[in-house]
Structures are given as structure tokens and as C-alpha cells.
N, C-alpha and C positions, 0 to 999 in steps of 0.2 A: 504494500500500500504506500503510495506517495504521501508525503506530508506537506501541507501548506501551513504556513503560520500566520496568524493574524494577531494584531495588537489592538487593544481598545484605545490606546493612546493615539488619537487621530492626528493626522498631519494637519496642522493648523495653517490654513492658507490666509485667513484674515482673523481678526478678533472674533467675529461672529459667524464664521463658517469653518467646516472641517470635513475631512474625508477619511475613510477607513481603507487602508491598503492591505493587500495580501502579498506575502513573499513565499519563496520556496524554502527548503530546509537550509540552503546556503545563504539566505538573506537577499537574494535577487528579487527585485520587485516584479510581480506577475500581473497584478490587477489593482485598480484603485476605484473606489466607489464614487458616486456622484457627490459633489459638494453639497453639504446640507447645513442648515443653521447650527451654530455651535451648541445651542441648547438641546439638540436632538441626542437622546441617549443612545449608547452603542447598540443595545438590543433593538431599539426601534429602527435604527438605520439598517441593521442586519436583517431584520424581518422585512423591511421595505424592499431591500435588494435581493431577497430570497436566497441569502448566502447559504443557509442550512440546506435547502433543497438542492442547490447547485453542487455543493460539496458531496452530499449524499449520492446524487446521481453520477458524479464522476468517481465515486469510490475514494474520496480524499478525506482527510481530517485536518483539524486546525488546532494549534496551541494558541490560547488567548489569555489576556489578563482578566482581572476580576470584573472589569466593566461588562463582560459578556456572561457573567454568572446568571444562570436561570434560562438562558436562551435555548440550550439543548437539554431537555429533560429525559432523554432516552438513556436509561441507566445501562441497559444491556449492550447497546451499540452507539456510544457517544461519537459524534462527529467533531464537536468542539470541546476541548479539554481546558478547564480553567483550574486555578489553584483553590486553596482553602482559605476562607475568610475568618479572621479572628475579631473578637470584640472585647470590651472590658470584662464582660461576664463569661465569655466563652473563649478560653485560651486554647491554642492549638496543641495537639499532642506532638510528641517527637516525630512520629511517622508523618503527620501532616506537614510539619515544618520541613522535613526532609523531602517530601513530595513537592512542596513549593520551591525548594532549592533546585531540584532537578528540572522543574518546569522553567525556572528562571535561566538556567544554563542553556536549555533548549531554545529559549526565546532571545538569547543574546544576539545571534546573527540577524534576527528580525529588526532589532533596534538599530543595527548598523545600516541595514537597508533603508530604514526610515530616515536616518541621519543623512544619507546620500541625497534623498529627495528634498530634505529640508534645507540643503545647501543653496538652493536657488533663491536669490535675494528678492526676486519679484513676488514670492509668496508672502513676504513680510509687508509689502506695500500694496497688495492687491485689494482694490475696492471695486467690486463688480457684482453682477448678479450670479446666482449659483450655476446657471447653464453655461455661462462663459467661463466661470472658474473651473467647471468640470472639464471643458475642452482643454483649457490650459494645463490642468493637472495631468490629464492623460497624455498630452504632448510632452510634458516634462518627465513623465514616467518613461517614455520612449527614449528621450535624450539622456536621462539618467542611466538607463540600462546600456546605452551606447558608450557613455563615458566610463562607466564602471567596468565594462567588459573589454575595453581597449587594451 
């Protein structure tokens, strides 16, 4: 099974917009969602883009951060794997902390892929509608992959 990795930390293209990219296991950017308002929760954006159905149809899985908790409730065949959440009243066991550590190690290349995309200065100054921002992000995805794979 191939593994795609997703992060809930969206690529922030402006203060009030964001997108959710997917990378492969080596951190190469594969896909990026449409730009959505920054207030949009990760689960809402993933449901709107039908990410779960697309991953399941392709036979792929994704490692994600805690922003995607509750998206995939299929215990027997999970498509999206997230870490364990601690609170003041519910401390993590040693096994849960270890599982979170392993997940973080697996997600490290993902963060490198996102960092490559965030290097484009235009994303810091972009003030436009979401449709135009989406086209720009997808073009930058292609350019980033060309630059990284050189």
C-alpha cells in the first residue's frame, strides 16, 4: 500500500485563506486543495474535497495531525491515521506517547515538503479571491516540484 501524508497545518496563503496539501512518503508535494477561508476546519475542508473517499478508492492512506481527528471513524480499516490527544484530565499512556512519537517521525518529511511550498514570497502578500488563489497555489505546486527535483 502506498502512503500519502497529509498535515492539518494548512499552507497559509493569506491571513484569511488556507489550503491542505498532500505529499508522498518522501515529502514531495502531490496535490493541494482549493483555497478556503482560514476559519474552515480541517475536517470540513477534507469532507468538502472528498479526501477520504478518494484515498479509499485509490487504496492509499494518510498520516495526519490532530486537526483531522474524528474524520475517519473506521476502526477496522482506517485511511487517515492521527495521533492521540491529551488533556488536563486525560494524560497519555507511555504507549500512546510512543505512538505519537512514531507518527511525528513519519510526518517529518511532510513538513519539509510544506516548507518548500511556503518559500514562495507571493503567498505572504496574496490578497485575492479563493478561485484565483487556488490556481496560483496549484501552479506553485508544479514549480515547487520542478525546483525540488532538479
